[in-house]
C-alpha positions in Angstrom: -50.7 -32.4 39.7 -47.7 -34.4 38.2 -46.9 -38.0 37.5 -43.7 -39.5 39.4 -40.8 -40.3 37.4 -38.0 -41.6 39.0 -38.7 -40.0 42.4 -39.6 -36.6 40.7 -42.7 -35.0 40.0 -43.2 -34.5 36.0 -45.8 -32.0 34.9 -48.2 -33.2 32.3 -48.8 -30.8 29.6 -52.4 -31.0 28.3 -52.0 -31.7 24.7 -55.2 -33.4 24.1 -57.8 -31.2 22.7 -61.4 -32.9 21.9 -62.4 -32.8 18.2 -64.8 -29.6 17.8 -67.6 -32.1 16.9 -67.4 -33.4 20.4 -67.5 -30.3 22.2 -70.7 -29.2 20.1 -72.3 -32.7 21.1 -71.4 -32.2 24.5 -72.4 -28.4 25.2 -75.2 -29.2 22.9 -76.6 -32.1 24.9 -76.1 -30.3 28.1 -78.2 -27.1 26.9 -81.0 -29.5 25.5 -81.1 -31.3 29.0 -81.3 -28.2 30.8 -83.9 -26.7 28.4 -86.0 -29.7 28.7 -85.7 -29.9 32.7 -86.5 -25.5 32.6 -89.6 -26.3 30.3 -90.9 -29.1 33.0 -89.9 -27.0 36.3 -91.8 -23.9 34.7 -94.9 -25.8 33.6 -94.8 -27.4 37.2 -94.4 -24.2 39.0 -97.0 -22.4 37.0 -99.4 -25.1 38.8 -98.6 -24.5 42.5 -99.3 -21.5 44.8 -95.9 -20.0 43.5 -97.8 -18.7 40.6 -100.8 -17.3 42.4 -99.7 -13.7 42.5 -98.8 -13.7 38.6 -102.4 -15.2 37.8 -103.8 -12.5 40.0 -101.7 -9.8 38.2 -102.5 -11.0 34.8 -106.5 -11.5 35.6 -106.5 -7.6 36.6 -104.4 -6.1 33.7 -106.4 -8.3 31.3 -109.8 -7.0 32.8 -108.5 -3.6 32.4 -107.8 -4.2 28.5 -111.0 -5.4 27.9 -112.6 -2.9 29.7 -110.9 -0.4 27.2 -112.0 -2.4 24.1 -115.4 -2.5 25.0 -115.4 1.4 25.5 -113.6 2.3 22.2 -114.7 -0.7 19.9 -112.3 -1.0 16.9 -110.5 2.2 17.6 -106.8 0.9 18.1 -105.3 4.3 18.9 -108.1 5.1 21.2 -107.6 1.8 23.2 -103.7 2.2 23.2 -103.8 5.8 24.6 -106.3 4.8 27.3 -104.1 2.0 28.4 -100.8 3.8 28.1 -102.8 6.5 30.4 -104.1 4.0 32.8 -100.9 3.4 35.6 -102.7 0.6 37.4 -102.7 -1.0 33.8 -98.9 -0.3 33.9 -98.3 -1.6 37.4 -100.2 -5.1 36.9 -98.7 -5.6 33.7 -95.2 -5.1 35.3 -96.1 -7.0 38.2 -97.2 -9.7 36.4 -93.9 -9.9 34.0 -91.9 -9.7 37.3 -93.5 -12.7 38.7 -93.4 -14.8 35.6 -89.6 -13.9 35.7 -89.2 -14.7 38.9 -90.7 -18.3 38.6 -88.5 -19.2 35.5 -85.8 -17.8 37.3 -86.5 -20.3 39.9 -87.2 -23.2 37.5 -83.8 -22.3 35.7 -81.9 -22.3 39.0 -83.0 -25.9 39.6 -82.1 -27.0 35.9 -79.0 -25.5 35.6 -77.5 -26.7 39.3 -78.8 -30.1 38.5 -76.8 -30.4 35.3 -73.8 -28.0 35.8 -73.4 -28.7 39.8 -74.9 -31.3 41.1 -74.2 -34.4 38.4 -70.5 -33.0 37.9 -69.7 -33.1 41.9 -71.1 -36.3 42.1 -69.0 -38.0 39.3 -65.4 -38.5 40.1 -64.3 -36.8 36.5 -66.2 -33.4 37.5 -68.1 -34.0 34.1 -71.4 -32.9 32.8 -73.8 -35.4 31.5 -72.8 -34.3 28.1 -68.9 -34.6 28.7 -69.6 -37.8 30.5 -71.2 -39.2 27.0 -68.7 -37.9 25.1 -65.7 -38.6 27.1 -64.4 -35.3 27.7 -63.2 -34.2 31.2 -62.7 -30.4 32.6 -59.3 -30.0 33.4 -57.3 -27.9 36.1 -54.7 -26.5 33.6 -52.5 -24.4 36.4 -52.6 -27.3 38.9 -52.4 -30.2 36.1 -55.3 -32.3 37.6 -58.9 -32.6 37.2 -60.9 -29.6 38.1 -61.9 -29.0 41.7 -65.0 -28.4 43.0 -64.9 -24.7 43.4 -64.2 -24.5 39.5 -67.3 -26.5 39.0 -69.4 -23.9 41.3 -67.7 -20.9 39.6 -68.9 -22.6 36.2 -72.6 -23.0 37.4 -73.1 -19.4 39.0 -71.4 -17.7 35.5 -73.9 -19.7 33.4 -76.8 -19.1 35.7 -76.3 -15.4 36.5 -74.9 -14.4 33.0 -76.5 -16.6 30.7 -79.6 -17.2 32.7 -80.6 -14.4 34.9 -78.4 -11.8 32.4 -79.3 -12.7 29.1 -82.6 -14.4 29.6 -84.1 -11.2 30.7 -83.4 -10.0 27.2 -83.8 -12.4 24.6 -86.1 -14.9 26.5 -86.3 -18.6 25.5 -84.1 -18.0 22.4 -81.2 -18.1 24.8 -81.0 -21.7 24.7 -79.9 -21.2 20.9 -77.8 -18.3 21.5 -75.6 -19.1 24.1 -74.2 -22.7 22.1 -73.7 -20.3 19.0 -71.7 -17.6 21.0 -69.7 -20.6 23.1 -68.7 -22.1 19.3 -67.4 -18.6 18.3 -64.9 -18.2 21.4 -63.7 -21.6 20.8 -63.2 -21.0 17.4 -61.2 -18.2 18.0 -59.0 -19.7 21.0 -55.9 -21.3 20.4 -56.8 -23.9 23.3 -60.5 -24.1 22.2 -61.3 -22.2 25.4 -64.2 -20.4 25.9 -64.8 -17.3 28.1 -65.9 -19.4 30.9 -63.0 -21.8 30.4 -60.6 -18.6 30.8 -62.5 -17.3 34.0 -62.6 -20.7 35.8 -59.2 -21.8 34.9 -60.4 -25.1 33.0 -59.1 -26.9 29.9 -61.7 -29.3 28.5 -59.5 -32.3 27.4 -60.0 -36.1 26.4 -60.5 -38.4 29.3 -58.4 -41.3 27.9 -55.5 -39.1 27.1 -55.1 -38.6 31.3 -56.8 -41.5 32.8 -53.9 -41.8 35.2 -54.6 -38.3 36.8 -56.3 -38.1 40.0 
């Protein structure tokens, strides 16, 4: 999108990259907010009937562990061998881990959706809470206008599927510390301070005040 100059449309080139500190504060605030919501929702989900399958599998595999300890006493090698040879123990432990992961995935879905999808779609700047706080906006570089709804949706899906369901599977809670570091490295390596997420969704993060006239 452009501005009207003597009846013609003039393209506005994005030339107002925010200070690096603002990007760090913005992304950091969003990450901490998502983490807080994630921990709260996980705790809530664990107190609902949704967690019953997890507790059932957990109690069963811990009962098998206690039986092995009672049978072999302090012989750690014998206990380990008995548990490794017990197929039911392996199945119950896997099922407990799976249900725990699914509960956390649900908590991650809701917390990420609230911060990266619902809030941006409800404000005219399409900004997350962190960007609203620091005066940054996601800018559609190709169309020279503010980001559109489907770009916000793509960003949410990328973070939830890649950073959430994918990375969390291997790094657990450390994901919340690892992702901001990766984003910072990506910004430092980009001439336009773009992350891989920015490149995929066609967004450039800019200072709101420099483009207050853009609709």
